[in-house]
All heavy atoms as a GROMACS GRO file, in nm:
protein
  650
    1MET      N    1  12.230   9.377   7.671
    1MET     CA    2  12.152   9.256   7.682
    1MET      C    3  12.028   9.271   7.591
    1MET      O    4  11.956   9.369   7.602
    1MET     CB    5  12.110   9.234   7.828
    1MET     CG    6  12.048   9.100   7.855
    1MET     SD    7  12.006   9.070   8.030
    1MET     CE    8  12.165   9.063   8.108
    2ASP      N    9  12.006   9.174   7.502
    2ASP     CA   10  11.890   9.184   7.414
    2ASP      C   11  11.765   9.127   7.481
    2ASP      O   12  11.771   9.072   7.590
    2ASP     CB   13  11.918   9.118   7.279
    2ASP     CG   14  11.933   8.967   7.286
    2ASP    OD1   15  11.894   8.906   7.388
    2ASP    OD2   16  11.982   8.908   7.188
    3ASN      N   17  11.652   9.143   7.412
    3ASN     CA   18  11.524   9.102   7.470
    3ASN      C   19  11.520   8.953   7.505
    3ASN      O   20  11.464   8.915   7.607
    3ASN     CB   21  11.410   9.135   7.374
    3ASN     CG   22  11.390   9.284   7.357
    3ASN    OD1   23  11.451   9.364   7.427
    3ASN    ND2   24  11.305   9.321   7.266
    4THR      N   25  11.578   8.870   7.419
    4THR     CA   26  11.579   8.726   7.445
    4THR      C   27  11.653   8.694   7.574
    4THR      O   28  11.606   8.614   7.655
    4THR     CB   29  11.642   8.649   7.326
    4THR    OG1   30  11.570   8.680   7.207
    4THR    CG2   31  11.640   8.500   7.350
    5GLN      N   32  11.766   8.757   7.594
    5GLN     CA   33  11.843   8.736   7.717
    5GLN      C   34  11.766   8.784   7.839
    5GLN      O   35  11.770   8.721   7.944
    5GLN     CB   36  11.979   8.806   7.708
    5GLN     CG   37  12.073   8.741   7.608
    5GLN     CD   38  12.200   8.822   7.589
    5GLN    OE1   39  12.196   8.944   7.578
    5GLN    NE2   40  12.313   8.753   7.587
    6LEU      N   41  11.697   8.896   7.826
    6LEU     CA   42  11.616   8.947   7.937
    6LEU      C   43  11.506   8.848   7.974
    6LEU      O   44  11.481   8.822   8.091
    6LEU     CB   45  11.555   9.082   7.900
    6LEU     CG   46  11.649   9.202   7.894
    6LEU    CD1   47  11.579   9.322   7.833
    6LEU    CD2   48  11.702   9.236   8.033
    7ILE      N   49  11.441   8.793   7.873
    7ILE     CA   50  11.335   8.696   7.897
    7ILE      C   51  11.390   8.571   7.963
    7ILE      O   52  11.331   8.518   8.057
    7ILE     CB   53  11.262   8.662   7.765
    7ILE    CG1   54  11.184   8.785   7.717
    7ILE    CG2   55  11.169   8.542   7.782
    7ILE    CD1   56  11.132   8.775   7.576
    8ILE      N   57  11.505   8.525   7.918
    8ILE     CA   58  11.569   8.407   7.978
    8ILE      C   59  11.599   8.433   8.125
    8ILE      O   60  11.572   8.350   8.212
    8ILE     CB   61  11.696   8.368   7.901
    8ILE    CG1   62  11.656   8.309   7.764
    8ILE    CG2   63  11.782   8.269   7.980
    8ILE    CD1   64  11.773   8.291   7.668
    9GLN      N   65  11.655   8.550   8.155
    9GLN     CA   66  11.688   8.584   8.294
    9GLN      C   67  11.561   8.590   8.380
    9GLN      O   68  11.560   8.540   8.492
    9GLN     CB   69  11.763   8.717   8.301
    9GLN     CG   70  11.906   8.709   8.256
    9GLN     CD   71  11.985   8.609   8.338
    9GLN    OE1   72  12.031   8.507   8.286
    9GLN    NE2   73  12.003   8.636   8.465
   10LEU      N   74  11.458   8.652   8.327
   10LEU     CA   75  11.333   8.662   8.403
   10LEU      C   76  11.273   8.523   8.425
   10LEU      O   77  11.224   8.493   8.534
   10LEU     CB   78  11.233   8.753   8.333
   10LEU     CG   79  11.104   8.782   8.409
   10LEU    CD1   80  11.131   8.837   8.549
   10LEU    CD2   81  11.016   8.878   8.330
   11ASN      N   82  11.281   8.437   8.326
   11ASN     CA   83  11.232   8.300   8.342
   11ASN      C   84  11.310   8.225   8.451
   11ASN      O   85  11.253   8.147   8.527
   11ASN     CB   86  11.237   8.223   8.210
   11ASN     CG   87  11.112   8.239   8.129
   11ASN    OD1   88  11.001   8.236   8.183
   11ASN    ND2   89  11.127   8.256   8.000
   12LYS      N   90  11.440   8.251   8.460
   12LYS     CA   91  11.521   8.189   8.566
   12LYS      C   92  11.474   8.236   8.704
   12LYS      O   93  11.466   8.156   8.798
   12LYS     CB   94  11.669   8.221   8.547
   12LYS     CG   95  11.732   8.146   8.433
   12LYS     CD   96  11.879   8.184   8.418
   12LYS     CE   97  11.942   8.113   8.300
   12LYS     NZ   98  12.083   8.150   8.281
   13LEU      N   99  11.445   8.363   8.715
   13LEU     CA  100  11.396   8.417   8.842
   13LEU      C  101  11.258   8.358   8.875
   13LEU      O  102  11.231   8.323   8.990
   13LEU     CB  103  11.388   8.569   8.836
   13LEU     CG  104  11.522   8.643   8.823
   13LEU    CD1  105  11.500   8.792   8.802
   13LEU    CD2  106  11.612   8.618   8.943
   14LEU      N  107  11.173   8.345   8.774
   14LEU     CA  108  11.041   8.286   8.796
   14LEU      C  109  11.053   8.139   8.838
   14LEU      O  110  10.974   8.091   8.918
   14LEU     CB  111  10.954   8.300   8.670
   14LEU     CG  112  10.908   8.441   8.639
   14LEU    CD1  113  10.839   8.445   8.504
   14LEU    CD2  114  10.817   8.494   8.748
   15GLN      N  115  11.153   8.070   8.785
   15GLN     CA  116  11.175   7.932   8.825
   15GLN      C  117  11.209   7.924   8.974
   15GLN      O  118  11.163   7.836   9.045
   15GLN     CB  119  11.288   7.869   8.741
   15GLN     CG  120  11.319   7.726   8.777
   15GLN     CD  121  11.202   7.632   8.755
   15GLN    OE1  122  11.125   7.649   8.660
   15GLN    NE2  123  11.185   7.536   8.842
   16GLN      N  124  11.288   8.019   9.022
   16GLN     CA  125  11.321   8.022   9.164
   16GLN      C  126  11.197   8.046   9.248
   16GLN      O  127  11.180   7.986   9.354
   16GLN     CB  128  11.426   8.130   9.192
   16GLN     CG  129  11.563   8.097   9.137
   16GLN     CD  130  11.663   8.207   9.166
   16GLN    OE1  131  11.648   8.284   9.258
   16GLN    NE2  132  11.767   8.213   9.084
   17ILE      N  133  11.108   8.134   9.200
   17ILE     CA  134  10.983   8.158   9.271
   17ILE      C  135  10.900   8.030   9.273
   17ILE      O  136  10.844   7.993   9.376
   17ILE     CB  137  10.904   8.273   9.206
   17ILE    CG1  138  10.976   8.406   9.232
   17ILE    CG2  139  10.760   8.278   9.259
   17ILE    CD1  140  10.917   8.524   9.157
   18SER      N  141  10.897   7.961   9.162
   18SER     CA  142  10.821   7.836   9.152
   18SER      C  143  10.874   7.732   9.251
   18SER      O  144  10.797   7.661   9.315
   18SER     CB  145  10.831   7.782   9.010
   18SER     OG  146  10.773   7.656   9.000
   19GLU      N  147  11.005   7.726   9.265
   19GLU     CA  148  11.066   7.627   9.355
   19GLU      C  149  11.035   7.656   9.501
   19GLU      O  150  11.016   7.564   9.580
   19GLU     CB  151  11.217   7.623   9.331
   19GLU     CG  152  11.252   7.559   9.198
   19GLU     CD  153  11.398   7.574   9.160
   19GLU    OE1  154  11.478   7.631   9.239
   19GLU    OE2  155  11.433   7.531   9.049
   20ILE      N  156  11.033   7.782   9.538
   20ILE     CA  157  11.007   7.816   9.679
   20ILE      C  158  10.858   7.822   9.709
   20ILE      O  159  10.815   7.807   9.822
   20ILE     CB  160  11.078   7.948   9.720
   20ILE    CG1  161  11.078   7.961   9.872
   20ILE    CG2  162  11.014   8.067   9.654
   20ILE    CD1  163  11.168   8.066   9.926
   21GLY      N  164  10.778   7.846   9.605
   21GLY     CA  165  10.633   7.856   9.623
   21GLY      C  166  10.589   8.000   9.616
   21GLY      O  167  10.650   8.088   9.676
   22ILE      N  168  10.483   8.020   9.542
   22ILE     CA  169  10.433   8.156   9.518
   22ILE      C  170  10.399   8.230   9.647
   22ILE      O  171  10.414   8.351   9.658
   22ILE     CB  172  10.313   8.152   9.421
   22ILE    CG1  173  10.286   8.290   9.361
   22ILE    CG2  174  10.189   8.100   9.487
   22ILE    CD1  175  10.380   8.329   9.256
   23ASN      N  176  10.356   8.156   9.748
   23ASN     CA  177  10.317   8.220   9.875
   23ASN      C  178  10.435   8.246   9.967
   23ASN      O  179  10.417   8.298  10.077
   23ASN     CB  180  10.213   8.133   9.946
   23ASN     CG  181  10.086   8.124   9.865
   23ASN    OD1  182  10.042   8.221   9.804
   23ASN    ND2  183  10.025   8.007   9.863
   24ASN      N  184  10.555   8.210   9.921
   24ASN     CA  185  10.674   8.227  10.005
   24ASN      C  186  10.774   8.327   9.946
   24ASN      O  187  10.890   8.325   9.982
   24ASN     CB  188  10.742   8.092  10.026
   24ASN     CG  189  10.655   7.996  10.103
   24ASN    OD1  190  10.593   8.034  10.201
   24ASN    ND2  191  10.647   7.873  10.057
   25ILE      N  192  10.728   8.411   9.857
   25ILE     CA  193  10.818   8.507   9.793
   25ILE      C  194  10.893   8.591   9.896
   25ILE      O  195  11.011   8.619   9.881
   25ILE     CB  196  10.742   8.597   9.693
   25ILE    CG1  197  10.706   8.514   9.569
   25ILE    CG2  198  10.823   8.720   9.654
   25ILE    CD1  199  10.627   8.591   9.464
   26GLU      N  200  10.824   8.627  10.003
   26GLU     CA  201  10.889   8.711  10.105
   26GLU      C  202  11.008   8.641  10.171
   26GLU      O  203  11.092   8.705  10.231
   26GLU     CB  204  10.788   8.756  10.211
   26GLU     CG  205  10.737   8.646  10.301
   26GLU     CD  206  10.625   8.561  10.243
   26GLU    OE1  207  10.573   8.594  10.136
   26GLU    OE2  208  10.591   8.460  10.305
   27LYS      N  209  11.016   8.509  10.156
   27LYS     CA  210  11.129   8.434  10.214
   27LYS      C  211  11.253   8.438  10.126
   27LYS      O  212  11.360   8.397  10.170
   27LYS     CB  213  11.088   8.288  10.238
   27LYS     CG  214  10.982   8.274  10.346
   27LYS     CD  215  10.945   8.130  10.367
   27LYS     CE  216  10.834   8.119  10.472
   27LYS     NZ  217  10.786   7.982  10.486
   28LEU      N  218  11.238   8.484  10.002
   28LEU     CA  219  11.354   8.496   9.914
   28LEU      C  220  11.445   8.606   9.965
   28LEU      O  221  11.400   8.703  10.025
   28LEU     CB  222  11.310   8.526   9.771
   28LEU     CG  223  11.238   8.412   9.701
   28LEU    CD1  224  11.169   8.463   9.574
   28LEU    CD2  225  11.334   8.300   9.667
   29ASN      N  226  11.573   8.591   9.941
   29ASN     CA  227  11.667   8.689   9.995
   29ASN      C  228  11.651   8.826   9.927
   29ASN      O  229  11.601   8.836   9.815
   29ASN     CB  230  11.810   8.636   9.988
   29ASN     CG  231  11.862   8.629   9.846
   29ASN    OD1  232  11.848   8.723   9.769
   29ASN    ND2  233  11.923   8.517   9.811
   30PRO      N  234  11.690   8.930   9.995
   30PRO     CA  235  11.675   9.066   9.943
   30PRO      C  236  11.744   9.088   9.808
   30PRO      O  237  11.696   9.166   9.727
   30PRO     CB  238  11.738   9.154  10.051
   30PRO     CG  239  11.733   9.072  10.176
   30PRO     CD  240  11.744   8.929  10.132
   31GLU      N  241  11.854   9.018   9.784
   31GLU     CA  242  11.922   9.032   9.655
   31GLU      C  243  11.835   8.982   9.541
   31GLU      O  244  11.835   9.038   9.432
   31GLU     CB  245  12.056   8.958   9.656
   31GLU     CG  246  12.165   9.031   9.730
   31GLU     CD  247  12.192   9.169   9.672
   31GLU    OE1  248  12.207   9.183   9.549
   31GLU    OE2  249  12.198   9.266   9.751
   32PHE      N  250  11.761   8.873   9.566
   32PHE     CA  251  11.671   8.821   9.464
   32PHE      C  252  11.564   8.924   9.433
   32PHE      O  253  11.536   8.953   9.316
   32PHE     CB  254  11.604   8.691   9.511
   32PHE     CG  255  11.500   8.641   9.414
   32PHE    CD1  256  11.536   8.556   9.311
   32PHE    CD2  257  11.368   8.682   9.424
   32PHE    CE1  258  11.441   8.513   9.220
   32PHE    CE2  259  11.272   8.639   9.334
   32PHE     CZ  260  11.309   8.554   9.232
   33ILE      N  261  11.503   8.981   9.536
   33ILE     CA  262  11.398   9.081   9.517
   33ILE      C  263  11.454   9.201   9.442
   33ILE      O  264  11.391   9.254   9.350
   33ILE     CB  265  11.337   9.125   9.652
   33ILE    CG1  266  11.278   9.004   9.727
   33ILE    CG2  267  11.235   9.236   9.633
   33ILE    CD1  268  11.162   8.936   9.658
   34LYS      N  269  11.574   9.243   9.476
   34LYS     CA  270  11.639   9.356   9.410
   34LYS      C  271  11.659   9.326   9.261
   34LYS      O  272  11.631   9.409   9.175
   34LYS     CB  273  11.773   9.385   9.478
   34LYS     CG  274  11.845   9.505   9.425
   34LYS     CD  275  11.973   9.528   9.502
   34LYS     CE  276  12.052   9.644   9.447
   34LYS     NZ  277  12.176   9.667   9.520
   35GLU      N  278  11.707   9.206   9.231
   35GLU     CA  279  11.729   9.166   9.092
   35GLU      C  280  11.596   9.160   9.016
   35GLU      O  281  11.585   9.204   8.901
   35GLU     CB  282  11.800   9.030   9.086
   35GLU     CG  283  11.837   8.988   8.946
   35GLU     CD  284  11.914   8.858   8.940
   35GLU    OE1  285  11.936   8.793   9.046
   35GLU    OE2  286  11.952   8.819   8.830
   36PHE      N  287  11.494   9.104   9.080
   36PHE     CA  288  11.362   9.093   9.016
   36PHE      C  289  11.308   9.233   8.985
   36PHE      O  290  11.255   9.257   8.876
   36PHE     CB  291  11.266   9.017   9.107
   36PHE     CG  292  11.146   8.962   9.035
   36PHE    CD1  293  11.153   8.841   8.969
   36PHE    CD2  294  11.027   9.031   9.034
   36PHE    CE1  295  11.044   8.790   8.903
   36PHE    CE2  296  10.916   8.981   8.968
   36PHE     CZ  297  10.925   8.860   8.902
   37LYS      N  298  11.323   9.326   9.078
   37LYS     CA  299  11.277   9.463   9.057
   37LYS      C  300  11.357   9.531   8.946
   37LYS      O  301  11.303   9.612   8.870
   37LYS     CB  302  11.283   9.543   9.186
   37LYS     CG  303  11.175   9.503   9.284
   37LYS     CD  304  11.180   9.585   9.411
   37LYS     CE  305  11.066   9.546   9.504
   37LYS     NZ  306  11.068   9.625   9.627
   38TYR      N  307  11.485   9.498   8.936
   38TYR     CA  308  11.569   9.552   8.828
   38TYR      C  309  11.513   9.511   8.693
   38TYR      O  310  11.497   9.595   8.603
   38TYR     CB  311  11.714   9.503   8.844
   38TYR     CG  312  11.800   9.528   8.723
   38TYR    CD1  313  11.852   9.655   8.699
   38TYR    CD2  314  11.828   9.426   8.633
   38TYR    CE1  315  11.931   9.679   8.586
   38TYR    CE2  316  11.906   9.449   8.521
   38TYR     CZ  317  11.957   9.574   8.498
   38TYR     OH  318  12.034   9.599   8.387
   39TYR      N  319  11.482   9.383   8.677
   39TYR     CA  320  11.427   9.336   8.550
   39TYR      C  321  11.289   9.395   8.524
   39TYR      O  322  11.253   9.425   8.410
   39TYR     CB  323  11.426   9.184   8.541
   39TYR     CG  324  11.564   9.129   8.516
   39TYR    CD1  325  11.638   9.070   8.617
   39TYR    CD2  326  11.622   9.142   8.390
   39TYR    CE1  327  11.767   9.024   8.594
   39TYR    CE2  328  11.751   9.097   8.366
   39TYR     CZ  329  11.823   9.037   8.468
   39TYR     OH  330  11.950   8.993   8.444
   40THR      N  331  11.212   9.416   8.629
   40THR     CA  332  11.082   9.481   8.615
   40THR      C  333  11.101   9.620   8.554
   40THR      O  334  11.030   9.658   8.460
   40THR     CB  335  11.013   9.492   8.753
   40THR    OG1  336  10.994   9.360   8.805
   40THR    CG2  337  10.880   9.563   8.744
   41LYS      N  338  11.198   9.693   8.604
   41LYS     CA  339  11.227   9.828   8.555
   41LYS      C  340  11.275   9.825   8.410
   41LYS      O  341  11.231   9.905   8.327
   41LYS     CB  342  11.333   9.892   8.645
   41LYS     CG  343  11.374  10.030   8.604
   41LYS     CD  344  11.483  10.083   8.696
   41LYS     CE  345  11.542  10.209   8.638
   41LYS     NZ  346  11.678  10.231   8.681
   42ILE      N  347  11.364   9.731   8.379
   42ILE     CA  348  11.417   9.720   8.242
   42ILE      C  349  11.306   9.691   8.142
   42ILE      O  350  11.299   9.753   8.036
   42ILE     CB  351  11.528   9.612   8.234
   42ILE    CG1  352  11.650   9.653   8.318
   42ILE    CG2  353  11.567   9.584   8.089
   42ILE    CD1  354  11.720   9.778   8.269
   43PHE      N  355  11.219   9.596   8.176
   43PHE     CA  356  11.110   9.563   8.084
   43PHE      C  357  11.020   9.684   8.061
   43PHE      O  358  10.972   9.706   7.950
   43PHE     CB  359  11.029   9.443   8.134
   43PHE     CG  360  11.090   9.311   8.093
   43PHE    CD1  361  11.160   9.235   8.185
   43PHE    CD2  362  11.075   9.264   7.965
   43PHE    CE1  363  11.217   9.114   8.147
   43PHE    CE2  364  11.131   9.143   7.926
   43PHE     CZ  365  11.202   9.068   8.018
   44LYS      N  366  10.998   9.764   8.162
   44LYS     CA  367  10.917   9.885   8.146
   44LYS      C  368  10.987   9.983   8.053
   44LYS      O  369  10.926  10.043   7.965
   44LYS     CB  370  10.890   9.949   8.282
   44LYS     CG  371  10.796  10.067   8.274
   44LYS     CD  372  10.761  10.120   8.411
   44LYS     CE  373  10.657  10.230   8.400
   44LYS     NZ  374  10.616  10.276   8.532
   45GLU      N  375  11.118   9.999   8.072
   45GLU     CA  376  11.195  10.095   7.991
   45GLU      C  377  11.198  10.057   7.843
   45GLU      O  378  11.204  10.144   7.757
   45GLU     CB  379  11.338  10.106   8.044
   45GLU     CG  380  11.346  10.180   8.175
   45GLU     CD  381  11.486  10.183   8.236
   45GLU    OE1  382  11.579  10.123   8.177
   45GLU    OE2  383  11.502  10.245   8.342
   46ILE      N  384  11.196   9.927   7.812
   46ILE     CA  385  11.203   9.887   7.671
   46ILE      C  386  11.064   9.868   7.608
   46ILE      O  387  11.052   9.821   7.496
   46ILE     CB  388  11.289   9.760   7.651
   46ILE    CG1  389  11.231   9.638   7.724
   46ILE    CG2  390  11.433   9.785   7.693
   46ILE    CD1  391  11.301   9.507   7.692
   47GLY      N  392  10.961   9.903   7.684
   47GLY     CA  393  10.828   9.904   7.627
   47GLY      C  394  10.741   9.783   7.656
   47GLY      O  395  10.629   9.774   7.606
   48PHE      N  396  10.790   9.691   7.734
   48PHE     CA  397  10.710   9.574   7.772
   48PHE      C  398  10.638   9.604   7.904
   48PHE      O  399  10.664   9.542   8.007
   48PHE     CB  400  10.797   9.449   7.787
   48PHE     CG  401  10.850   9.396   7.656
   48PHE    CD1  402  10.981   9.418   7.618
   48PHE    CD2  403  10.767   9.324   7.571
   48PHE    CE1  404  11.030   9.369   7.498
   48PHE    CE2  405  10.815   9.274   7.451
   48PHE     CZ  406  10.947   9.297   7.414
   49THR      N  407  10.545   9.698   7.897
   49THR     CA  408  10.480   9.745   8.020
   49THR      C  409  10.394   9.638   8.086
   49THR      O  410  10.386   9.633   8.208
   49THR     CB  411  10.396   9.870   7.994
   49THR    OG1  412  10.306   9.844   7.886
   49THR    CG2  413  10.482   9.989   7.958
   50LYS      N  414  10.330   9.552   8.009
   50LYS     CA  415  10.245   9.448   8.069
   50LYS      C  416  10.331   9.351   8.150
   50LYS      O  417  10.294   9.313   8.261
   50LYS     CB  418  10.167   9.373   7.960
   50LYS     CG  419  10.067   9.275   8.014
   50LYS     CD  420   9.958   9.346   8.094
   50LYS     CE  421   9.855   9.248   8.146
   50LYS     NZ  422   9.757   9.310   8.233
   51ILE      N  423  10.446   9.313   8.097
   51ILE     CA  424  10.538   9.226   8.172
   51ILE      C  425  10.582   9.296   8.299
   51ILE      O  426  10.584   9.237   8.406
   51ILE     CB  427  10.660   9.185   8.086
   51ILE    CG1  428  10.614   9.092   7.973
   51ILE    CG2  429  10.766   9.117   8.172
   51ILE    CD1  430  10.723   9.056   7.876
   52SER      N  431  10.618   9.422   8.287
   52SER     CA  432  10.663   9.500   8.402
   52SER      C  433  10.554   9.507   8.509
   52SER      O  434  10.582   9.488   8.628
   52SER     CB  435  10.702   9.640   8.356
   52SER     OG  436  10.742   9.718   8.465
   53GLU      N  437  10.430   9.532   8.466
   53GLU     CA  438  10.319   9.540   8.562
   53GLU      C  439  10.296   9.407   8.633
   53GLU      O  440  10.275   9.402   8.754
   53GLU     CB  441  10.191   9.581   8.489
   53GLU     CG  442  10.189   9.724   8.444
   53GLU     CD  443  10.072   9.756   8.352
   53GLU    OE1  444   9.984   9.668   8.331
   53GLU    OE2  445  10.067   9.868   8.300
   54LEU      N  446  10.301   9.297   8.556
   54LEU     CA  447  10.282   9.165   8.618
   54LEU      C  448  10.393   9.132   8.716
   54LEU      O  449  10.368   9.077   8.823
   54LEU     CB  450  10.271   9.058   8.509
   54LEU     CG  451  10.143   9.058   8.426
   54LEU    CD1  452  10.155   8.965   8.307
   54LEU    CD2  453  10.022   9.021   8.512
   55CYS      N  454  10.516   9.168   8.680
   55CYS     CA  455  10.629   9.146   8.772
   55CYS      C  456  10.610   9.224   8.901
   55CYS      O  457  10.629   9.169   9.011
   55CYS     CB  458  10.760   9.189   8.706
   55CYS     SG  459  10.820   9.082   8.576
   56GLN      N  460  10.572   9.349   8.888
   56GLN     CA  461  10.552   9.432   9.006
   56GLN      C  462  10.439   9.375   9.092
   56GLN      O  463  10.451   9.366   9.214
   56GLN     CB  464  10.519   9.575   8.964
   56GLN     CG  465  10.511   9.671   9.079
   56GLN     CD  466  10.499   9.815   9.034
   56GLN    OE1  467  10.523   9.848   8.917
   56GLN    NE2  468  10.463   9.902   9.124
   57ASN      N  469  10.330   9.336   9.028
   57ASN     CA  470  10.218   9.277   9.102
   57ASN      C  471  10.257   9.149   9.172
   57ASN      O  472  10.213   9.122   9.285
   57ASN     CB  473  10.100   9.250   9.008
   57ASN     CG  474  10.034   9.376   8.958
   57ASN    OD1  475  10.056   9.483   9.010
   57ASN    ND2  476   9.956   9.362   8.853
   58LEU      N  477  10.341   9.070   9.107
   58LEU     CA  478  10.383   8.942   9.165
   58LEU      C  479  10.463   8.963   9.294
   58LEU      O  480  10.445   8.892   9.392
   58LEU     CB  481  10.466   8.864   9.063
   58LEU     CG  482  10.498   8.720   9.098
   58LEU    CD1  483  10.372   8.637   9.115
   58LEU    CD2  484  10.586   8.658   8.990
   59ILE      N  485  10.548   9.064   9.294
   59ILE     CA  486  10.628   9.092   9.414
   59ILE      C  487  10.543   9.156   9.524
   59ILE      O  488  10.553   9.121   9.640
   59ILE     CB  489  10.748   9.182   9.379
   59ILE    CG1  490  10.849   9.106   9.294
   59ILE    CG2  491  10.815   9.238   9.504
   59ILE    CD1  492  10.913   8.986   9.362
   60GLU      N  493  10.457   9.250   9.484
   60GLU     CA  494  10.377   9.323   9.583
   60GLU      C  495  10.263   9.240   9.642
   60GLU      O  496  10.230   9.252   9.759
   60GLU     CB  497  10.321   9.450   9.521
   60GLU     CG  498  10.427   9.553   9.490
   60GLU     CD  499  10.374   9.674   9.416
   60GLU    OE1  500  10.253   9.678   9.384
   60GLU    OE2  501  10.454   9.766   9.390
   61SER      N  502  10.202   9.157   9.559
   61SER     CA  503  10.087   9.079   9.602
   61SER      C  504  10.089   8.944   9.530
   61SER      O  505  10.017   8.923   9.432
   61SER     CB  506   9.958   9.155   9.569
   61SER     OG  507   9.847   9.082   9.611
   62PRO      N  508  10.175   8.854   9.574
   62PRO     CA  509  10.195   8.728   9.503
   62PRO      C  510  10.069   8.641   9.495
   62PRO      O  511  10.003   8.620   9.596
   62PRO     CB  512  10.304   8.656   9.582
   62PRO     CG  513  10.334   8.739   9.700
   62PRO     CD  514  10.254   8.863   9.695
   63ASP      N  515  10.037   8.599   9.374
   63ASP     CA  516   9.930   8.501   9.357
   63ASP      C  517   9.958   8.419   9.231
   63ASP      O  518  10.029   8.462   9.142
   63ASP     CB  519   9.790   8.563   9.356
   63ASP     CG  520   9.760   8.646   9.233
   63ASP    OD1  521   9.803   8.608   9.122
   63ASP    OD2  522   9.692   8.748   9.246
   64ILE      N  523   9.901   8.303   9.226
   64ILE     CA  524   9.928   8.209   9.117
   64ILE      C  525   9.876   8.261   8.983
   64ILE      O  526   9.937   8.237   8.879
   64ILE     CB  527   9.872   8.068   9.150
   64ILE    CG1  528   9.926   7.963   9.051
   64ILE    CG2  529   9.722   8.068   9.152
   64ILE    CD1  530  10.072   7.936   9.065
   65LYS      N  531   9.766   8.335   8.982
   65LYS     CA  532   9.711   8.387   8.857
   65LYS      C  533   9.810   8.483   8.790
   65LYS      O  534   9.830   8.477   8.669
   65LYS     CB  535   9.578   8.459   8.881
   65LYS     CG  536   9.464   8.366   8.915
   65LYS     CD  537   9.337   8.445   8.938
   65LYS     CE  538   9.225   8.353   8.985
   65LYS     NZ  539   9.102   8.427   9.016
   66THR      N  540   9.869   8.571   8.869
   66THR     CA  541   9.967   8.665   8.814
   66THR      C  542  10.089   8.590   8.762
   66THR      O  543  10.139   8.620   8.654
   66THR     CB  544  10.010   8.766   8.922
   66THR    OG1  545   9.894   8.833   8.970
   66THR    CG2  546  10.108   8.867   8.867
   67TYR      N  547  10.134   8.491   8.837
   67TYR     CA  548  10.249   8.410   8.796
   67TYR      C  549  10.221   8.343   8.662
   67TYR      O  550  10.303   8.349   8.570
   67TYR     CB  551  10.280   8.306   8.904
   67TYR     CG  552  10.391   8.211   8.867
   67TYR    CD1  553  10.524   8.246   8.889
   67TYR    CD2  554  10.364   8.088   8.810
   67TYR    CE1  555  10.626   8.160   8.854
   67TYR    CE2  556  10.465   8.001   8.775
   67TYR     CZ  557  10.596   8.038   8.797
   67TYR     OH  558  10.697   7.952   8.761
   68VAL      N  559  10.105   8.280   8.648
   68VAL     CA  560  10.069   8.209   8.525
   68VAL      C  561  10.056   8.307   8.408
   68VAL      O  562  10.107   8.280   8.298
   68VAL     CB  563   9.939   8.127   8.544
   68VAL    CG1  564   9.889   8.072   8.412
   68VAL    CG2  565   9.963   8.015   8.644
   69LYS      N  566   9.993   8.421   8.430
   69LYS     CA  567   9.980   8.522   8.324
   69LYS      C  568  10.118   8.566   8.275
   69LYS      O  569  10.140   8.582   8.155
   69LYS     CB  570   9.903   8.644   8.374
   69LYS     CG  571   9.756   8.624   8.387
   69LYS     CD  572   9.691   8.752   8.439
   69LYS     CE  573   9.545   8.732   8.472
   69LYS     NZ  574   9.484   8.854   8.529
   70LEU      N  575  10.209   8.587   8.368
   70LEU     CA  576  10.344   8.630   8.334
   70LEU      C  577  10.416   8.521   8.254
   70LEU      O  578  10.479   8.550   8.151
   70LEU     CB  579  10.422   8.666   8.461
   70LEU     CG  580  10.561   8.724   8.444
   70LEU    CD1  581  10.561   8.845   8.350
   70LEU    CD2  582  10.618   8.762   8.579
   71LYS      N  583  10.406   8.398   8.297
   71LYS     CA  584  10.471   8.287   8.225
   71LYS      C  585  10.416   8.274   8.083
   71LYS      O  586  10.492   8.256   7.988
   71LYS     CB  587  10.452   8.155   8.300
   71LYS     CG  588  10.530   8.142   8.429
   71LYS     CD  589  10.679   8.135   8.405
   71LYS     CE  590  10.719   7.996   8.357
   71LYS     NZ  591  10.864   7.981   8.342
   72ILE      N  592  10.284   8.286   8.068
   72ILE     CA  593  10.221   8.276   7.936
   72ILE      C  594  10.267   8.390   7.845
   72ILE      O  595  10.303   8.370   7.729
   72ILE     CB  596  10.067   8.273   7.947
   72ILE    CG1  597  10.023   8.140   8.010
   72ILE    CG2  598  10.000   8.295   7.812
   72ILE    CD1  599   9.876   8.135   8.050
   73LEU      N  600  10.268   8.511   7.900
   73LEU     CA  601  10.308   8.627   7.823
   73LEU      C  602  10.454   8.615   7.777
   73LEU      O  603  10.487   8.644   7.662
   73LEU     CB  604  10.288   8.754   7.904
   73LEU     CG  605  10.306   8.886   7.833
   73LEU    CD1  606  10.217   8.897   7.710
   73LEU    CD2  607  10.278   9.003   7.927
   74LEU      N  608  10.540   8.569   7.865
   74LEU     CA  609  10.681   8.551   7.828
   74LEU      C  610  10.695   8.446   7.717
   74LEU      O  611  10.774   8.463   7.625
   74LEU     CB  612  10.764   8.511   7.950
   74LEU     CG  613  10.789   8.622   8.051
   74LEU    CD1  614  10.858   8.566   8.174
   74LEU    CD2  615  10.873   8.732   7.989
   75LYS      N  616  10.618   8.340   7.727
   75LYS     CA  617  10.624   8.234   7.626
   75LYS      C  618  10.577   8.288   7.490
   75LYS      O  619  10.634   8.256   7.387
   75LYS     CB  620  10.540   8.116   7.669
   75LYS     CG  621  10.552   7.996   7.576
   75LYS     CD  622  10.492   7.874   7.640
   75LYS     CE  623  10.609   7.796   7.694
   75LYS     NZ  624  10.588   7.669   7.746
   76GLU      N  625  10.473   8.372   7.492
   76GLU     CA  626  10.418   8.427   7.368
   76GLU      C  627  10.519   8.518   7.296
   76GLU      O  628  10.525   8.518   7.172
   76GLU     CB  629  10.291   8.506   7.395
   76GLU     CG  630  10.172   8.420   7.427
   76GLU     CD  631  10.048   8.502   7.464
   76GLU    OE1  632  10.055   8.626   7.470
   76GLU    OE2  633   9.944   8.438   7.488
   77ILE      N  634  10.596   8.595   7.370
   77ILE     CA  635  10.689   8.688   7.304
   77ILE      C  636  10.824   8.626   7.276
   77ILE      O  637  10.905   8.685   7.207
   77ILE     CB  638  10.706   8.819   7.385
   77ILE    CG1  639  10.770   8.795   7.519
   77ILE    CG2  640  10.576   8.893   7.397
   77ILE    CD1  641  10.811   8.921   7.591
   78GLN      N  642  10.848   8.509   7.326
   78GLN     CA  643  10.978   8.444   7.307
   78GLN      C  644  10.989   8.394   7.170
   78GLN      O  645  10.989   8.365   7.081
   78GLN     CB  646  10.995   8.331   7.407
   78GLN     CG  647  11.135   8.304   7.440
   78GLN     CD  648  11.147   8.213   7.562
   78GLN    OE1  649  11.055   8.147   7.602
   78GLN    NE2  650  11.262   8.211   7.621
   0.00000   0.00000   0.00000
């Protein structure tokens, strides 16, 4: 999977978070969280540490600022 595909997949996951609401991440099913953490790990492995950190922060302590920063960063590298 190339970087563009990874970004597309992460954007799809972020869209799901947006639909349920940033404050309701814990209501997402465990498979979603597992997949999100997988992409967090992949981004770290390929050198996108800032994206990885924002993803991890979003899951551990969800807030709109982190979500927006992540969306902006993904748009910039796309």
